[in-house]
N, C-alpha and C positions, 0 to 999 in steps of 0.2 A: 547451415548457417545463413539466414537470407539479411539483407539490409532492411531497414523500418523507412527506407527512402520511397516518399509520395505515401506512406500508410497514413491510416487516420487513427490516434486514440482517442478515446472519451476518459477521460481523467477525472474522476472525483475527488474534492479536496486538494486540487493541485497547486492552489495559490501560494503554497509553501511546504519545507521543510521535505519529507520522502515523495509525496505525490510531486512536487515542484523536480525533485532530484530523477523522477522518472521522466518527466516530460523534458527536461534539458539531455539527458542521454538520447533521448529519441530525435530529439531537434537535431542533434549534433548528427543525424543521419539525411537529415532534410524531412523529418516526417510533419505530419499536421497534425496539432494539439487542441484539442476542445479542452479548456479549463474549467472547469464543472464545481464552483465552489459558489457559498456566500457570502464572502467577503469585497466588497466592493468599496468601500472605504475603510482608510486606514485604520488599524484598532492601535490602541496605547502600549500592549503589552506586547502584541504579533507583530511581525515584519511580515509585508507582503498582500496584496489584494490580487483580484483575477488580472487586472492591467499589468500591476507592476509583472507579476509572472509572464502574460504574453508577451512584454517587452524581454524580459528575460529568454523566452523561446525563440522570438524573431533574431534576438542576437547570438544565440546558438547556431542560427543556421534552417531553423524551422518556421513552419508558418503557425498561426496560432489564431485560436477564437476563443475569447474569453464571455462565457457563460454565467450569470448569475443564476445560481438553482440550490435550491434547498433541497436536498436529497430526500427530505418527508415529505414531501408536497408530491402527489403524481403527476398534477397538472405539469408544473415545472420542470419534470424530470423528461416528459413526452416531449414537451417544448424545446428542451435542451439537445435532446436526441435528434429531433427532426432540424431545429437549426442546425446542427452537425452533418447532417447527412445532405442538408442542402447547400452547406456552404463548401464542402469536400466531396459528395459525393457516395458515401458509405462511411461503415466503421470497420476496422480490423482487428481492433485491441480495445477490450474493456476493463479499465483498473479501477479496482472500488479500493479505493486509500481513504476515504472520508471517515472519519469515526470518531466517538464522544468517549471519556474517559472520566471516571471517578472511584478513585480507590478505596472503597468506604465498604464497612462492612452494615449489613440488615438494619440496622438501628440509624445508622449514619446516612442512609441513603434515601431522600425525598422521593416519593413516587413520581416527581416532575423529572427529576435527574435519569430515574429509572427508565421513566420514556421517551427521553431524548437519547439516551444509549441504546436501548432496544429499535427506537425509532430511525436511527442513523446508522448502526452497525449492522443488526440483521435486518431488518426491514428494508433501509435504502439500499443495502448490497443486493438483497434479492430483486427490488423492484428494478435497480439502474441495471441490473444482469438480464432481467427477464425483458425488457425492451430495447434492449441493445441485439439479443438474440435473431429476431429476425433479420436484423442486418449484417450480423457475424455469418449469417447463414451463406450470404452471396460473397463472401471474401474468400481468397484464395489461401491464407493464413492464419483461420481466425482463434484468437485466444482471449479469455476471459481470467485475469490475475485478481486473486483478493490479500491483502495485507493484512492477514491474519495466522494464528497460530498453528501446530502440529493439535490435534486431538488429543492431550495426554490427559486422561480423565483421572486425575490425582485430585483428593482432598485440599492439598497445601493451595493450589491455583482458585479455587473457590472459598476457602473460610475466610479470608480477609476481605474480598471483593467480588461476594455472589453475583450480584446484577451485572459488573463489568466482565466478568467472567464469560456469566451466558450468554451476553450480548455478543463477545470476541468470539466465542464458539459456535454462535448463532453463522457468523460469516462463513466459519471452515464447513459447518454442516451442510453451509451452499454448494460449497467446492464437492463433497463428498457425492452429493445429489446430484449438483448441475454436469459434473464430469460423468456421471453414467447416464444421463438422460439424453445430453451430447456426445455423446461418443460417434456414433454411429453417423451423426451430422458433421465430423470432423473439427467440431471448435474444442478446442482444449482448455479446460478448467481447473488452475493452480493455486495453491498459495505460495506466500512469501512471508517469510518472517526474520528480524535480525536477531544474532545469536547474543550481541550484547546491546545496552542500549545507545542510542541513536540520538546525535545532538540536534534534537529539534525542540520549538516552543513547549511542547509539553513536557518535556524533562526537564526542560530549564524551569519553568512557572511551576509546576505541578509536582513532579519527582524528587526534586534533589537539589536544585538550583545550579549554580556555577561547580560545586565539586563534580557533581555527576555527570554534569558537563562533559566535563575535562577527561572522565573515565570513560567517556565513549567513544563510539565511531562516529565519523561524518555522514549525511544521508546518500552521499555518493556510492556508497557502498551497495544500498539498498537500490540505486539507480542504476549501476552498472550489472545487479545481480537480475533485475526484473526484466534489463534489457537481453540478458544470457536466455532465460527462462520463455521470452514472446518473440524471439527470432527463430527458435527451435519450430520444426515442423510438427505444427499442429497434431497430426496423426497419431505421431510417436509418443507424446511426453504429455498424459493428463491425469489428473487426479492425484497428484504430488503436494507433499505439504514438505515445503523447500526452506532452508534455513539458508541465508544470505552468504556466510563463507564458503558452505559446503557446495554451493553450485558454481561459486567462482574458482575454486579450487579444481574440479570436477573439468572445469573449462580452460584449467591450465595456469592460472592466477597464483603466483607462490608468495608475493609481497602484500602482506595486510597491512603492514606500518603504514602506508602513505593514507590507509584510512583512518587514522588515530588522531584523536583532538590533541591530547598531550602524551605523546609515547612516554613521559616519565611517570604516569599515573596507569596501575592495574587495570583493565579492562573491566567492567562491570555485566554481570550475564542481565539478559532480558528476563521479564516474565515470560511463563510458557515454556522456557527451551528446557526438552525432556532432561531426564537426571543422566540418561545413557545415550544423548547425543554428543558424538565425540567431536570436538572440533579440528580443523584441519592440524597435519604437522606445522609446530614453532607456535602455534595461537595458544595462549594462556590467558584463563578469563576466571575471574573472581566469582564464588558463587553470590548469589541473591543473597543479602542480609534478611534474615527472617523480619518479620514485622515485629 
């Protein structure tokens, strides 16, 4: 395990939620974090902007560069990466966290929403990775991490939300392909996904409100799990589809209670966790209710 002190992370969608949790965990080591997101003005329903996130990173002990960036726009992505390299001298870790979600079937998914999900999740992840790679090749322990699920090709993940699942699995296909492409260059490419729902704005606003939030874990579990992955030697760990608590269990963590929003409420499984994926000892998760 290495420290992230002085290392530079480029994180998409880092103004709140899981992206911010990853940024803050890195900041505690004294990392440099480029917060690449498109929230510059406060949103009525969503807490956090690139500027408030940058303040939190600095308060946690890191250096921060807030960068206004819509990852669907090639020129903005190139400019954000160039700005990061100019500010910090390089890029050690690329975290593809930005994502759009709409759990709708074919008839309820308008094409504008389809394009948004494909543009941010699949295309955005591919493009951010593509333009970070030349800089990652110069780093001593380079990692690309996607916040995307294991490729579990089951009808049940597709039938209620074909467009969203295609867009998220597109991110995971980038993991599969880039891990193979970049292995000889020593760049690790892995995916991280939560076993349970995570208490973020997306869950609170889109998926189930307060009840779902209480059945969730906090974003910190994803911050800690991401940290465990990106501090591993890049030549020794690549092409893996990781689940948060299993990563932490393998790293010696035994107390998962501290990540729970409300210990009195049973934890709810997240989408895309394969049926045969066994949680660590002592962890009990309610199966996802069928739609």
